[in-house]
Structures are given as C-alpha cells and as structure tokens.
C-alpha positions as CSV (number, residue, x, y, z in Angstrom):
1,M,1.9,-9.5,5.9
2,K,1.9,-5.7,5.3
3,K,-1.2,-3.7,6.2
4,I,-2.3,-0.2,6.9
5,R,-4.8,0.9,9.5
6,F,-7.1,3.9,9.0
7,S,-8.4,6.6,11.5
8,D,-11.7,4.4,12.0
9,N,-9.4,1.3,12.6
10,T,-10.4,-0.5,9.6
11,E,-7.2,-2.3,8.0
12,L,-6.3,-3.1,4.5
13,E,-3.6,-5.6,3.4
14,I,-1.1,-3.9,1.2
15,Y,1.9,-4.7,-1.3
16,N,3.9,-1.6,-0.9
17,I,3.8,1.8,0.7
18,S,6.1,4.8,-0.1
19,C,6.3,8.5,0.8
20,S,8.0,11.4,-0.9
21,G,7.4,15.0,-0.1
22,N,3.7,15.5,0.1
23,T,2.8,12.4,-1.8
24,L,1.8,9.1,-0.3
25,T,1.5,6.1,-2.7
26,V,-0.1,2.8,-1.6
27,E,-0.1,-0.4,-3.7
28,V,-2.7,-3.2,-3.3
29,L,-2.7,-6.6,-5.1
30,N,-6.0,-7.6,-7.0
31,G,-8.0,-5.1,-5.1
32,N,-11.7,-4.1,-5.8
33,S,-11.5,-0.7,-7.7
34,T,-14.9,0.6,-6.4
35,D,-14.1,-0.5,-2.8
36,L,-10.6,1.1,-2.8
37,E,-11.7,4.3,-4.5
38,T,-14.5,4.7,-1.8
39,L,-12.1,4.0,0.9
40,F,-9.5,6.3,-0.3
41,K,-12.1,9.2,-0.9
42,D,-12.9,9.5,2.7
43,S,-10.7,12.3,3.8
44,D,-11.5,12.1,7.5
45,N,-10.7,8.4,7.5
46,L,-7.3,9.2,6.0
47,A,-6.2,11.8,8.8
48,V,-3.8,9.2,10.2
49,I,-2.7,6.1,8.5
50,Q,-0.7,3.6,10.4
51,Y,1.7,1.2,8.5
52,Y,2.1,-2.3,10.0
53,V,4.5,-5.2,9.2
54,G,2.8,-8.1,10.8
55,T,1.6,-6.8,14.3
56,E,4.6,-4.2,14.5
57,L,3.7,-0.6,13.9
58,V,6.4,0.6,11.5
59,K,5.5,4.2,10.7
60,G,2.5,6.7,10.7
61,Y,1.5,9.0,8.0
62,A,-0.7,12.0,9.0
63,G,-2.4,14.6,6.6
64,Y,-2.4,12.7,3.4
65,T,-6.1,13.2,2.9
66,R,-6.6,14.0,-0.8
67,L,-6.9,11.3,-3.2
68,N,-4.8,12.5,-6.3
69,E,-4.9,9.4,-8.3
70,Y,-5.9,5.8,-8.6
71,K,-4.8,3.4,-11.3
72,K,-4.7,-0.2,-12.0
73,C,-1.8,-2.0,-13.5
74,M,-2.8,-5.4,-15.0
75,D,-0.8,-8.5,-14.9
76,Q,2.3,-7.2,-13.3
77,T,5.2,-9.6,-12.4
78,I,5.6,-9.5,-8.5
79,S,8.1,-12.2,-8.1
80,T,10.3,-14.5,-10.0
81,D,11.4,-18.1,-8.9
82,Y,15.0,-18.3,-10.6
83,S,15.2,-21.9,-9.4
84,T,12.4,-22.9,-11.7
85,P,12.7,-22.6,-15.3
86,D,9.7,-21.7,-17.6
87,S,10.1,-21.1,-21.2
88,S,6.6,-19.4,-21.4
89,T,7.5,-16.5,-19.4
90,E,9.5,-13.3,-20.4
91,S,12.1,-14.0,-18.0
92,G,12.4,-17.8,-18.8
93,F,11.7,-18.6,-15.1
94,A,8.5,-19.2,-13.0
95,E,6.7,-15.8,-12.3
96,E,4.0,-14.8,-10.1
97,K,1.7,-12.1,-11.6
98,A,-1.1,-9.8,-10.1
99,D,-3.1,-6.7,-10.8
100,I,-1.6,-3.7,-8.8
101,S,-3.8,-0.9,-7.7
102,V,-1.7,2.1,-7.2
103,I,-3.3,4.9,-4.9
104,T,-1.7,8.3,-4.8
105,L,-2.6,10.6,-1.9
106,I,-1.3,14.0,-1.4
107,K,-1.0,16.2,1.6
108,P,-2.9,19.5,1.0
109,E,-1.1,22.7,1.7
110,K,-2.1,24.1,4.9
111,I,-3.9,27.1,3.1
112,E,-5.9,24.8,1.2
113,A,-7.1,22.9,4.5
114,V,-7.9,26.3,5.9
115,A,-9.9,27.5,2.8
116,D,-11.8,24.2,3.0
117,K,-12.8,24.7,6.5
118,T,-13.7,28.4,6.0
119,E,-16.1,27.3,3.1
120,Q,-17.7,24.6,5.3
121,N,-18.0,27.2,8.2
122,A,-19.7,29.7,6.0
123,A,-22.2,27.0,5.0
124,D,-22.8,25.9,8.4
125,I,-23.6,29.6,9.5
126,A,-26.0,30.1,6.4
127,Y,-27.8,27.0,7.5
128,L,-28.1,27.9,11.0
129,A,-29.4,31.4,10.2
130,M,-31.9,30.0,7.8
131,E,-33.2,27.4,10.4
132,S,-33.4,30.1,13.2
133,G,-35.0,32.8,10.8
134,V,-32.1,35.3,11.1
135,D,-31.3,37.4,8.0
136,L,-27.6,37.6,7.2
C-alpha cells in the first residue's frame, strides 16, 4: 500500500506520486472530491509530505504548499489481466478501472513566501494597534 503522511500526521492512501521541478503530483483512486480539495488547500498541513510504501518511508517532500490544480479523470484503466480474455473491453482482456483524482501542488518561489508572510505580519500589526488603541 502506498500512502502519504501530512504534517498533522493524517494519512492518505494514494495510487501514485511524482515530482518534477517545483511541481508535485499526487494521484488518488476513487477519492471524494470535496475531502481531497479541503485536505490539499491546507498549506500548513502540506509543509512536509512523507511518502510511504507499506511502513517504509521512501521520500519526503517539503515546501509544496500551493494547490495548483485538481482534476478527476473518470473510468481510467489501472490494470489489465492479459491472462483473462474479455471481448467487452478495448484491450480484449480483463481490465480494472477506477476514477483517478489528480492533485497538483507547486512549491512557491521564496519571494512569494516572504511576500505572503509580510502581508500577514502587516495585518497582525494593524489588528494589535487597533486593539490597543495605538494610531498607526
């Protein structure tokens, strides 16, 4: 079984994971769209994603905190049994099909992360000033 573990230690069974440059792609079989979107929009929980095969930690991915794309590919062939003929399928052999949710995360550029923090800090300062009666 392949799975990923998020920063809050929740786990998600996955079909596949791949990384290229600043993009991390996760594929989930027959996933609930709403639950997956909610899970992958939580940037704090995406800070470190650990990839496991069985109980063995295979790889870690850090900084892929921005949900870039979510799509669902319906009725995809995920395996073919070439020892079992089946004339009703495109391949002519028994096929296993599933819906595949494809989640694409990106690693923001460092300057974007600093800009996001700066904006949050400014909002925090403005709030504290308002609460304490200080005029900025």
